[in-house]
Every structure is written in C-alpha cells, then in structure tokens.
N, C-alpha and C positions, 0 to 999 in steps of 0.2 A: 491714479492714472500715471503709470511709470513711463519715463522717457526711454525711447529705444536708443541703441548705441549710435545710430545715425543722428538722432535728435540731440544727443549729448554733445556730439562733435559739432553739429550745425550751430547750436546755441552756446558754444563754449564761452564766447565773450560776454554773454549775458550771465551765465552760471557763475563766473568768477566775481561778478559784482555782488558785494554783500547785500545790497538792497533788492537783489533779484534771487540769485542762487537757484538751486534745484526746485525748491518749493514755489518760488515765484514763476519760474518757467512752466511748471506744471499748472499754475493758476492761469497763465496766458493760454496754455493748451486747452484748458477747460472753459475758456471764455468765448463769448460770441459778440460780434459787433455788426450793427446794421449801418451801412454807408449809403447816404442819399446822394446820388450823382457820381458818375464815373468819368467826370470831365477834368478840368484843370486842377481843381483841389482834390477831387477823388482819386486821381491817378497816383500822385505820390503817397497819399494817405493809404490807399489800398496796397501799394507796393511795400511800404514799411510795416504795415500791420501783418502782411503775409510773411515778410522776412523775419518779423519778431516772433512768429509762431502762434498767432491767434488761432485757436482751433477751428472756429467757424465764422465765416464772413458772409453777410448778405449784401447784395448790391441792388439798389433800386435805380433804374434808369431805363427810359423808354426809347432812347435815341440810337442812331447808328453812327459809326465812325465816318467822318468826312476828312478830306485832305487838309482843310483849314484847322482841324483839331490838333494836328500833329506838332504844331509849333509849341504846344504847351502840355498836351495830354499824353505824357510819356509812357503810359501803360499800353497804348495802342501802337500800331505799326502800319506802314504803307500798304502792305499786302492784306490788311484787314479793312481797308476802306469799303464801306457798305455793310460791314458786319455789325450786328447788334453790339453795343458797347459792353453789355453785361457778358456776352460770350467772349469778346476780345479780351476783356479784363480777366475773365476766368482762365483763359489760356495762358496769359502771362503769369498769373499767380501760380498756376500749376507748374510752370517752368521754373519759377523761383523756389517754391516750396510745396512739394507734393503732399505734405502732411496736412495742409489746410483744406478744409471743406468749404467750397464756395456754393452759395445758394443764389441763383439768379432770379431777380424779380423784374422782368422786362416790362415795366409799367411806370406811369407817373405816380407820384405820391398824391393821394386824393383824400378828401374827408371820409370817403367810404372805406378805404383800405389802410389808412395810416395806423390806426390802433392795432389792427390785427397783425400788420407787418412788424410793428415795434414790440409786440408782446413776446415774440420769440427770441429776443436778443437782450444781452446784459446792458449794453450801452449803445447810444446812437451818435453818429457823426454826420453832420449836415454839410455837404459841399455843393449845394444847389446854386443856381445862378440867377434867381429871381426872388423878389420880395414876397409874392403870395405863397410860394412854397416854403420860404424861410419862416414866415409867420405860422403857417400850418404845421411845419415840423416842430417848432417850438411849443405850440399849443398841444399838439398830439403827445409830445414827450411828457408834458406836464400831466395830462390826463392818464397816460400810461405809467406814470411815476418812474420815468427813466431819465438818467443823466444824459445831457446833450452837449456835445462839443461842436460849436458852430463857428464857421469862418466865412469870410467874404473878401473879395478883392475888387479893386477898381483898376484904373490904368497903370498906376505906379504905387499903389498903396493897398493895404489890407488890414483886417483886424480879426481877432480870434477871442472867444470867451467860452467858458463852460457854464452851462445853465442847469441849476438844480432847484427850480422854483417849487417843486413838490416837497422840499425839505426846508428846515429852518436853520438859521445860523446859530452860532454859539450863544447869542443873547436872546434867542427865541424869536427874532424877527424873521419873517419869511425871506428866502433867498430871492433875488431879482429874477425876472423873466425877460425874454427878448422884448416884450412890450414895455418894459421899464427903460429900455435903451432906445427903441424906435417906437414911439407911442402909437401911431396910426399907420396903416398900410399906405405907403406913398402912392399918389396918383400915377397911373401909367404914363411913362415918358419922363418922369422926374429924374430918373437915372438911366441913361442910355445903355442898351445891352452891349455885350462884349463885341458883337459883330459890327456895331456902329461905332462905339467909342474906342475899341482896341484894348489890348492888354499886353504888357511885356511878358514873354513866355515863361521866364524863370520865376516870376513873382508868385503865381499859384503854387509853384514847387516849394517855395519857402513856407507859405502859410499851410499847405497841405502836410508838409513834414512836421510843422508845429502841431497840427491836429493829431497826427499819429503819436507824437510824444505825449500830448495831454491825455489821449485815450489810454495809452499804456500806463501812464502814471495813475490814472483813476482805477484801472483794473488791478494794479499792484498795490494801490493805496500807499504810494510813496510821494515824498516831496510836498510842495504846496501847489494846489491846482489853481485854476483861473476863475473859480466861482466868486462872483462879486467884483471881478476885475476884467477890464478889457485891455488886451495888448494890441497896440497898433504899430504898423511898420510902414515907414516912408522909404521906398526903394531908391528914389532919386537922391535923397540926402543921407541914405544909409543910417537911419535912426529908428530906434524903437522908443515908443512912448507907452506909458501905462496910465490908466485912469480907473477910478473906482466906479463900479456900477451898483447903485443902491436900490433897494426895494422901494417902489413907488406905491404908496397905499391907495392911490387912485387908479392904478393900472387895472384894466378890465379882466385880467385872467386870475390872478391870485391876490387882488387888492381887497379892500374892506367890503366893497359892494360889487362883486364880479358880475359882468354882463356877458362874458364869453364863458359859457358853461357847457358847451359841446362843440364839436367840429361842424358847425353849420357852414355850408358852402358860401353863404352870404358874407361871412367874415373875411373871405379870401378873394373877393372880387374888388377890382379897383375901378 
C-alpha cells in the first residue's frame, strides 16, 4: 500500500523518525482502530489518530452534541449542537485528514453488539464515561482477543492502561484484566457522573492524547506499552504516578476459575 505524494508530505515528520519511517507509516495506513465514545477522551484520541494517518477508524457513540460538551470535547463545534457525535466527529476528521476512512456506529456498546463491532478492527480504545460500559468493553476485548487501551478521568485526575488479558506475559502468567484493577462493578452512585461532579476541560485532553500515543505505539510495536502498568495523572499537583497491575488468579474473567464466560447482560447491571 504505497503512500501518495500528498501523504508523504503530510506524514513527513513521522517518516523521518527511524522508529516509524515509510514502512511504519504504511502500517498505520493499513491499521484500524475502534474508539468507544466520542466525548472528552474520544475527542483528542480521534483527532490524533486521524492526524497520524490511521487508515480506518470506527466510532461508537449513541449521543448528540450538546453545548455543555464543548468545554472539553474539542472534536465538536458550536454549529453542530444537536448533531450525532459520530457525524460531528467524522466531519472534523475529514477536515483534518481526508485519507482516513471513518465508520460511524451510532449506538451504545451492548453485550449483543460488542463482539461484532470489535471483530472488524485491529485494536480497541475505550473512552467511555461509565463503569458498566468500561467493564463490558474490557470483557468483550478479552473474548474478541483484541488489545484494549483504556482511560478514565475524574474531576482533576485520570488513569490509563493497556489491557491484553488474552495474552500471557514473558513468564507465562496471564496478563491482567480490568477486573484485576477494579474487582467488581461499583454500585450506581459510588462515583458521580461528570454532569454532577464536574471535570476540568483540559484533563481529558491529556489522557485522550496519551491514549492516542499508546494506540500508535501498539500498532507500530515500538517502545514499552502500558500492559501490566497503570499510569495516573494528578492535574492539580502536576504529577504522574505509575503502579504495577498484576494478574489476579481469582479474577472472574481470566482467573483460574472464571465465572464470566460470556457477555451476559447481568454482569453489567449495578
């Protein structure tokens, strides 16, 4: 899949990087990413994936653009209030990079559609804003045998990790799953939603940009990824922290005695 003259100029700053070069840029062009959520995290994630030249991007989001989104969801615009977020995002991606194919999935991620949606993409990036969907995305990626780059934000903090529980580490131990990090689905109301608690607008921009970086690294197979590690950011104190995420043999997904063996809707009700 040769790069056109326009693409060679467009990606010139990538191509001069020894870790990327022409072959790496061609690999990005041939790659596909499914992004769950076109909100605060999904906005910068989608913008940077498109700018990087990912060949095909799928967007899963059922919502429409509202005025209160625009404080942080920078892929949308004032004149698109009321428009489906997938359509708004697709328009902005086309303006940034017309070489990217955008596939709009204007729906919620559900136990019925998750595996079919993920099957068509090389890697999954989760930028959803609630625990039931985050658990479902992690479980579905495991069953679909797809790498998942997952991020979440609070009011002034956030975290990101890469999940590969369908694979084993160098020592043969299974890689951790999201259920090794958050054992059980938290009860409804344990963590107030963004519209109740608030969020500083630039924060998801930082975490979403980190997601784009980790997705690109995974696709190019460069550097060290975040599998087995969680990177946390405290915006108020301008500090990054890292902690190890180890496989829990008692976790219900890929533990020694798994109890989550399918995408049963009952697993995602609080």
